[in-house]
N, C-alpha and C positions, 0 to 999 in steps of 0.2 A: 409498576404500571401494567403488569400482565404480559410483558414482552417475553418471548422465548429466550432462554439463555443456553448457548452451546458452549461446550468445554473442549478446549484443545489439549491433547495429551502433551506431556513434556514436563518441564520443571513445575508448572502449576499443579500438576497431579502428583508431585512429590519425587520425580525422578531427578537425576543429576543434571547439571547445567551442560551446555555444549562445551567442547574443549576450548580452553583459553579464556573462558568467561568467569566473572566474579559476580556474586550476588550484590545488587544495589538496593539500598534502602532509600526511598524517595525516587524522584524522577528528575534527573538533570536536564537542563535545557541545552540542546546541541543542535545547531543549524548553521548553514552558510548564508551570509548576507543578512539584510535587515528584515524585521518583522513587517509584513505588509499590513496596510490599514484596510479593514473590512468596510466596504461600501455596499450594503445590501441591494440598493437600487441598480447597481452596475454588475452585480455578481451573477454568474450563471455557471452551470455544469454542462459540458458538451461531450458528446460521443460522435466521433467522425472517423474518417478513413474507410477501410473496407467493411462497411456495414452490409447486412444482408439485403436491404432494400435500396442501397446506394444513396440514401439521404443522410443528412446530419440531424442529430437529435440534441435537444437542449432543454434544461429545466432552470427556471429562476430559483432564487433561494427559497421562497415560500413553497414552490412546487417540489423542490428537492427534499425539504424537510417533511413533506407529506408522503414520500415514498416508503415502501415497506421497511420497518424498523426491526432490528434484532439485536441481541447481545451475545458476545463471545467472550468467555473467560480464557485468556491466553497470555503468554509471556512476550516480552519484547527484548530482543537481543541486539545490542548495539555493537558495531564493528570496533568501537573504541574499547571493547571488552567488558562492559557492564551489562548485566541482565536484570530486568525488572520482571518479577514473576507474579502470576495470578491476578493480573489486572482485568477488570470487566470493561470491555469496549462496546459501546452502543452506537448504532448507526445503520447505514444502508448496506446490506450485503452485496458484494460484487456480483453475485449470481443474479440479483435483482436487476442490475444494470444490463447484464447479458440477456436476460429475458425480455426487458423492455426495449432494448436496442440490440437485437441479435447481430453477431458478426457474420460475415460471409463464410461459406464452408471452408475456404482455403486460408483463413486466418490462423496463424500459429503463435503470434506474439501480440502484446499490447505495449504502447508507450503511455505512461501516466504522466500528464502534464500538470504543473503547478505554477504558482505565481513567479514572475520574473523569468519565465522561460525554463525553469527547472524541470527536469524530466528523469524518469526511471523506467527502464524496459523490464518486462516480465514475460515469461512463457505463458501462453494462454492457460495451460493446465495449472500454473501457480495462481494466476489471477482468478480462475474459476473455483478455487478451493472453497469448501463450505465455511472456512474460518477467515477468509479474506474479507475485510470490511472497510467501508468508507466511514470512519469513526467521526462522530460529532460529540460523543460523550466518553468520559472515562470514570468508572466507578460511580455512575449515576449523575455526574456533574458535567456541564458543558466544558469542552476543551477551552483552555486559555489561549490567547493569541500566540503566546510564545510556544505553545505545544501544538499549534496547527489550526486553531479555530479559523473558519467554520468547519472545515473538513480535512482530515488527514487519512491516508491509506494505512491500514495495518495488515501486514502479511506475516502472521506469527511464525511460520516455518522458515522464513528467510531473515537475513540481517535487516535491521530497521531502516537502513538507507533505501531499501527497496520500497518502503512505504513513505512517500513524500508528505510533508506538511503542506497546507494551503492548496489543496488539489483543485484544479479547475476543469479537468476533463480527461478523456481516454481516447487514444487513437488505436484503431485496429490495424494490424500490420500482417502482411502475407510473408514477410521475411524479418529476421531479427535485425535490430539496430541498437547500438549502444546509447544509453542515456548519459546524463550529466556526469555522475561519478564513475560510471563504467568507462567513459572516454578519458578519465583522469587516473586510471590505473587500478580501479577496483574490479573485483571479479564479476563476470557477466551474469552469473547465477546467484551467488551469495547464500549458499546453504551453511548455516552456522554449525550444524552437526558434522559437516565435512570440513569445517574451518576454511571455507572458500572466501578468503578476504581480498586477495589481490589478483590482478590479471595474469601475473607470471605463473600462477598456480593452475591456470586453465588447461584442461586437456582437450583432446580432439572432440569437436562437437559442442564444446561449452560456449563458444562465442560465435558471432556472425561470420558467415563465409566471406572471405576476402575477394 
């Protein structure tokens, strides 16, 4: 369809997998809780918190699907130790959301919110990566409900739990706060190349200040 395709360096480009990972053929379904039912008339995507203009921003499903679209070829590394390489993710780049609803100057982190109150925290620098994408498609096909339709976040350089399925919005934050899995013992940053799986591995500055 003429959309630009960006390529993330890593296993998709032929290099080795992150430590402790194994190559996965196919795409296993992994998630916590039930698969939500998509109701387009009720669905919206919201940006709130410390926005530059102090306002909340929202798009309904039709408006969201009309936002700038791009494709990123990148790997997905699950903390359960499988890696799926070279997938093409299509959707709305996170940088487009930052441009349309800019954060306040003192924002350092975001909380990505999904159905059933699920959440995942990210450093703003990770969220703003050119390869971070709110994916609606994989390999040219719409995502299935089990894999996150209508929208899942993909952050290729972090473990896959940092990219929730069934995303509904983004909260801009001026201080870090742990998300769902981070509160339950997973690493606050989640870099697979450093094998940052669990919170006991965190060093000084990796987590929120107490």
